[in-house]
C-alpha positions in Angstrom: 104.4 90.4 71.2 101.6 89.7 73.7 103.1 88.2 76.6 101.3 86.8 79.6 103.2 86.7 82.8 102.7 85.4 86.2 104.5 86.2 89.5 104.0 89.8 88.8 104.2 90.9 92.5 107.4 88.9 93.2 111.0 89.9 93.3 111.9 88.2 90.0 108.5 88.9 88.3 108.8 92.6 89.0 112.1 92.9 87.3 110.9 90.7 84.1 107.9 92.9 83.7 109.5 96.1 83.6 112.3 94.5 81.1 109.5 93.3 78.7 107.6 96.7 78.9 111.0 98.4 78.1 111.5 96.2 75.2 107.9 97.2 73.9 106.1 94.0 74.5 102.4 94.2 75.5 102.4 92.5 78.8 99.3 90.9 80.7 100.0 89.8 84.4 98.3 87.7 86.8 97.8 89.1 90.3 95.3 89.3 93.2 96.4 93.2 93.4 98.1 95.8 91.5 101.7 95.0 91.1 104.0 97.6 92.8 106.2 100.0 90.7 105.3 101.6 87.3 102.5 100.1 85.6 102.1 101.9 82.5 102.1 99.1 79.5 100.5 96.4 81.3 97.1 94.9 82.1 96.3 93.3 85.4 94.0 90.0 85.4 92.7 89.6 88.8 93.1 85.9 90.3 95.7 83.2 91.0 97.0 79.8 89.5 94.0 78.1 91.1 91.5 80.3 89.5 90.5 78.6 86.1 88.6 81.6 84.7 91.5 84.0 85.5 93.8 81.9 83.7 91.8 81.8 80.6 91.6 85.5 80.6 95.3 85.6 81.2 96.5 83.5 78.2 93.6 84.7 75.8 95.1 86.0 72.5 98.9 85.8 74.1 101.7 84.8 71.9 103.9 83.7 74.8 103.5 82.7 78.7 106.4 83.7 81.1 105.7 81.6 84.2 107.6 83.4 87.0 105.0 82.8 89.8 105.9 80.2 92.6 106.4 79.5 96.2 109.9 79.9 97.4 108.9 79.3 101.3 106.0 77.3 102.6 104.7 75.9 105.8 104.5 72.6 104.3 105.4 70.0 101.4 101.5 70.3 100.1 101.8 74.0 99.6 105.1 73.7 97.5 103.3 70.9 95.3 100.1 72.8 94.8 101.7 76.3 94.0 104.8 75.2 92.0 103.7 72.0 90.1 100.0 72.1 90.1 99.9 75.6 89.5 102.2 75.2 86.4 100.3 72.3 85.0 97.0 74.4 85.1 98.7 77.5 83.4 100.4 75.1 81.0 97.3 73.3 80.0 95.3 76.9 79.9 98.1 78.2 77.4 97.6 75.2 75.2 93.9 75.2 74.9 94.1 79.0 74.2 96.8 78.2 71.2 99.8 80.0 72.9 102.8 79.5 70.8 105.4 79.2 73.7 105.8 78.8 77.3 108.9 79.8 79.5 109.0 78.3 82.9 111.0 80.0 85.5 112.4 77.1 87.4 115.3 76.7 89.7 118.7 75.2 89.9 117.4 73.4 92.9 115.3 71.1 90.7 118.7 69.6 89.8 118.4 67.8 93.1 114.8 67.0 94.0 116.0 64.8 96.8 117.1 67.7 99.0 113.8 69.4 99.7 110.2 69.8 99.3 110.7 73.0 97.2 113.4 71.5 94.8 111.0 68.4 94.3 108.1 70.8 93.4 110.3 72.6 90.9 111.4 69.5 89.2 107.7 68.3 89.2 106.8 71.6 87.5 109.2 70.8 84.9 107.7 67.5 84.3 104.3 68.8 84.3 105.3 70.8 81.6 107.1 68.4 79.6 103.8 66.3 79.9 101.6 69.0 78.4 101.3 67.8 74.8 100.9 70.4 72.0 102.9 73.2 73.9 106.4 74.5 73.0 108.2 75.3 76.1 111.4 75.7 77.5 112.6 76.1 81.4 115.3 78.5 83.0 117.2 77.2 86.1 118.6 80.2 87.8 120.8 79.9 90.9 120.7 82.2 93.9 119.2 85.4 92.4 120.1 88.7 94.0 119.5 92.3 93.5 117.3 95.4 94.6 114.3 94.1 96.3 115.2 90.6 97.1 114.7 89.2 100.6 115.8 85.8 100.4 119.6 86.8 101.2 118.9 89.9 103.4 119.3 87.9 106.6 122.9 87.3 105.6 123.7 90.8 104.7 122.0 92.0 108.0 124.2 89.5 110.1 127.3 90.9 108.1 126.4 94.5 108.8 126.8 93.3 112.4 130.3 91.9 111.6 129.1 88.2 111.4 130.1 86.2 108.4 128.0 83.1 108.5 129.1 80.3 106.3 126.6 77.7 106.1 128.7 75.2 104.3 132.2 74.3 104.3 135.1 75.9 102.3 134.9 73.2 99.4 131.0 74.2 98.8 130.5 76.3 95.6 127.7 78.4 94.4 126.6 80.3 91.5 124.7 83.4 91.6 123.0 85.7 88.9 121.8 89.5 89.2 117.8 89.8 88.6 118.4 92.1 85.7 120.5 89.6 83.9 117.8 87.1 84.6 115.2 89.6 83.2 117.3 90.1 80.0 117.6 86.3 79.7 113.9 86.1 79.3 113.9 88.9 76.8 116.7 87.0 75.0 114.7 83.8 74.9 111.6 85.6 73.4 113.8 87.2 70.7 115.4 83.8 69.7 112.0 82.4 69.2 113.3 79.0 71.1 110.8 76.7 72.7 112.3 73.0 72.0 111.6 71.4 75.8 115.1 72.6 76.8 116.0 73.2 80.6 118.9 75.8 80.8 121.2 76.4 83.7 122.2 80.0 83.7 124.2 82.3 86.0 126.7 85.2 86.0 129.4 83.7 83.7 131.9 83.2 86.6 133.4 79.8 85.9 133.2 77.3 88.7 131.0 79.7 90.8 132.1 80.9 94.2 132.7 79.8 97.6 130.5 81.2 100.4 133.5 82.9 102.0 134.3 84.7 98.6 130.6 86.0 98.4 130.6 87.2 101.9 134.2 88.9 101.4 132.8 90.7 98.4 130.0 92.1 100.4 132.0 93.1 103.2 134.2 95.0 101.2 131.2 96.9 99.9 130.2 97.5 103.7 133.9 98.2 104.5 133.6 95.8 107.4 136.0 93.0 108.4 133.7 90.1 109.6 134.3 87.4 112.0 133.4 84.3 110.2 131.6 81.3 111.7 130.3 78.2 110.7 127.7 77.0 113.0 127.9 73.2 113.9 125.5 71.1 111.8 123.7 69.6 114.8 123.0 73.0 116.1 121.5 74.2 112.8 119.4 70.9 112.6 118.1 71.7 116.1 117.4 75.2 115.2 115.7 74.3 111.9 113.3 71.7 113.5 112.5 74.3 116.2 111.6 76.9 113.9 109.5 74.7 111.7 107.6 73.3 114.8 106.9 77.0 116.0 105.5 77.8 112.5 103.3 75.2 112.8 101.7 76.3 116.0 101.8 80.0 114.9 100.8 79.5 111.2 103.7 81.3 110.0 106.5 80.2 107.5 109.7 79.7 109.0 113.0 81.3 107.3 115.2 78.1 108.2 113.7 74.5 107.8 115.8 71.3 107.7 114.8 71.2 103.8 116.3 75.0 103.6 119.3 73.7 105.6 120.1 70.7 103.3 119.9 73.1 100.3 122.2 75.6 102.1 125.0 72.9 103.2 124.9 71.2 99.5 128.4 71.5 98.0 127.6 71.9 94.2 125.2 74.8 93.1 127.5 75.8 90.3 125.9 76.4 86.7 128.2 74.9 84.0 125.6 75.0 81.2 126.6 77.3 78.4 123.8 76.2 75.8 121.8 79.2 76.5 124.2 82.1 75.7 125.0 80.0 72.4 121.4 79.6 71.2 120.3 83.0 72.3 123.0 85.4 72.1 122.3 86.5 75.9 125.4 87.3 77.9 125.3 88.3 81.7 126.5 91.8 82.2 126.7 92.6 85.7 129.8 91.4 87.5 129.3 90.2 91.4 131.1 93.6 92.8 128.9 95.6 90.7 125.9 93.8 91.6 126.5 93.8 95.3 127.2 97.5 95.5 124.0 98.4 93.9 122.2 95.9 95.9 123.5 97.1 99.3 123.0 100.9 98.4 119.5 100.0 97.5 118.8 98.2 100.7 120.4 101.1 102.9 118.6 103.7 101.1 115.3 102.0 102.1 116.3 101.2 105.5 116.6 97.6 105.0 120.0 97.4 106.2 
């Protein structure tokens, strides 16, 4: 198939592109720069989600669009909405106008709780914008926390763990699902092969029923690092003060804080478990990478590159 892909320079997008090329698809990507890694088998369209001519060129003659681009961290609510919601709307309309047959949105499990954060609200708004685009067959994937080689979002937890500190952002009753990025990329290919596009939103994870506690996740990583960490759950009040302070400092410096009040609410939410089994039943996809195996490969990748 001719597959148009956004998010080529992102963590998930890079893995999706590699998997699509390996599966024999003709891949065209939207990017301001040449994506890192091996680029044989792909065509690069220079531009971004606000660039109408670039979007038109990206989707021209495409069979399918895979929209993996998005802001996972931003300085303000308006940026999340502009990139995640409005960017999806523009791309969906361009795809419809070009006669693209199907559209897959890489959403987030956070969209299940849009009240928690601007990021979650923008991801839900992206799904709503796609649903409002008449004449376009679409589906959306809602992965939970995605980990694997190249990920920077959870790197701070691993760096603290390497120093013997196991941070538990929520209590022992909180549970989360995870998925390895390679399994997520495989899910995209499975969706293409299954020729679905019925306006469904699928939650998918690594198949571990009822998810993990934070302590279980950190224990698994600690075993791979041969570390016996000292666990700590920072007081909620302290974390709130720190998150507000980091956000205020970012406004002064123009940076993007790694912890905001919104992100804190997401981290402390007690139920990020995927319980949806429709996607495997409809596509035949199954996650292959168990937590221990995935963490072992991820941590080895970090260490080999001096990230950890």
